C-alpha positions as CSV (number, residue, x, y, z in Angstrom):
1,R,3.5,-27.3,-10.6
2,A,6.0,-29.5,-12.5
3,L,7.7,-26.6,-13.9
4,L,8.1,-24.9,-10.6
5,L,9.5,-28.2,-9.1
6,L,11.9,-28.3,-12.1
7,A,13.0,-24.8,-11.4
8,A,13.7,-25.8,-7.8
9,A,15.6,-28.8,-8.9
10,V,17.8,-26.6,-11.2
11,L,18.7,-24.4,-8.2
12,G,19.3,-27.3,-5.9
13,V,21.7,-29.0,-8.4
14,R,23.5,-25.7,-8.9
15,E,23.8,-25.2,-5.1
16,A,25.1,-28.7,-4.6
17,A,27.5,-28.5,-7.4
18,T,29.1,-25.3,-6.1
19,A,30.5,-27.3,-3.2
20,V,32.4,-29.6,-5.7
21,P,35.5,-28.0,-7.2
22,G,35.4,-27.8,-11.0
23,A,31.8,-29.0,-11.3
24,C,30.4,-27.6,-14.5
25,L,26.9,-27.7,-13.1
26,G,27.9,-25.2,-10.4
27,A,28.5,-22.6,-13.1
28,P,25.7,-19.9,-13.4
29,D,25.5,-20.4,-17.1
30,W,23.9,-24.0,-16.7
31,A,21.4,-22.7,-14.3
32,L,20.5,-19.7,-16.4
33,L,20.1,-21.8,-19.5
34,A,17.8,-24.3,-17.7
35,L,15.8,-21.6,-16.0
36,A,15.4,-19.6,-19.3
37,R,13.8,-22.8,-20.8
38,V,11.4,-23.2,-17.7
39,T,10.4,-19.5,-17.7
40,G,9.9,-19.7,-21.5
41,R,7.4,-22.6,-21.0
42,L,5.7,-20.5,-18.4
43,G,5.5,-17.6,-20.8
44,V,7.6,-15.3,-18.6
45,P,10.7,-14.0,-20.2
46,L,14.0,-13.6,-18.3
47,P,14.9,-10.0,-17.4
48,P,16.5,-8.0,-20.1
49,G,20.3,-7.5,-20.1
50,L,21.2,-11.1,-19.4
51,T,23.9,-12.6,-21.6
52,D,22.8,-15.7,-23.5
53,P,24.6,-18.6,-21.9
54,R,24.3,-21.1,-24.8
55,D,27.8,-20.3,-26.2
56,D,29.5,-20.7,-22.8
57,V,27.6,-23.9,-22.1
58,W,28.7,-25.4,-25.5
59,A,32.3,-24.3,-24.9
60,V,32.3,-26.2,-21.6
61,L,30.8,-29.2,-23.1
62,A,33.3,-29.3,-25.9
63,H,36.2,-28.9,-23.5
64,R,34.9,-31.7,-21.2
65,V,34.4,-34.1,-24.2
66,R,38.0,-33.2,-25.5
67,H,39.3,-34.1,-22.0
68,H,37.2,-37.2,-21.4
69,V,35.3,-35.7,-18.4
70,D,31.7,-36.5,-18.0
71,V,29.1,-33.8,-17.6
72,D,28.1,-34.6,-14.1
73,V,28.3,-33.0,-10.7
74,Y,31.5,-35.0,-9.8
75,A,33.4,-34.5,-13.1
76,T,33.8,-38.3,-13.5
77,R,36.3,-39.4,-16.1
78,T,34.7,-41.2,-19.1
79,L,35.8,-44.6,-20.0
80,W,36.2,-43.9,-23.7
């Protein structure tokens, strides 16, 4: 049950983040990466043909760190 709740939380965060312009958690790559990990724990692979989202997620993380933007729903500026 916990993994199903986790999957629901991932989708809920993605849905909420799409309402915030520039929110990285609203991008489909984040949800796909999180859901791939959840389905992997359940022993159910993702459908074939999906692009691995890890490179895109790392690129977004690197961009945000360089520009002092936190990885949250609101794109908060970091203090350092």
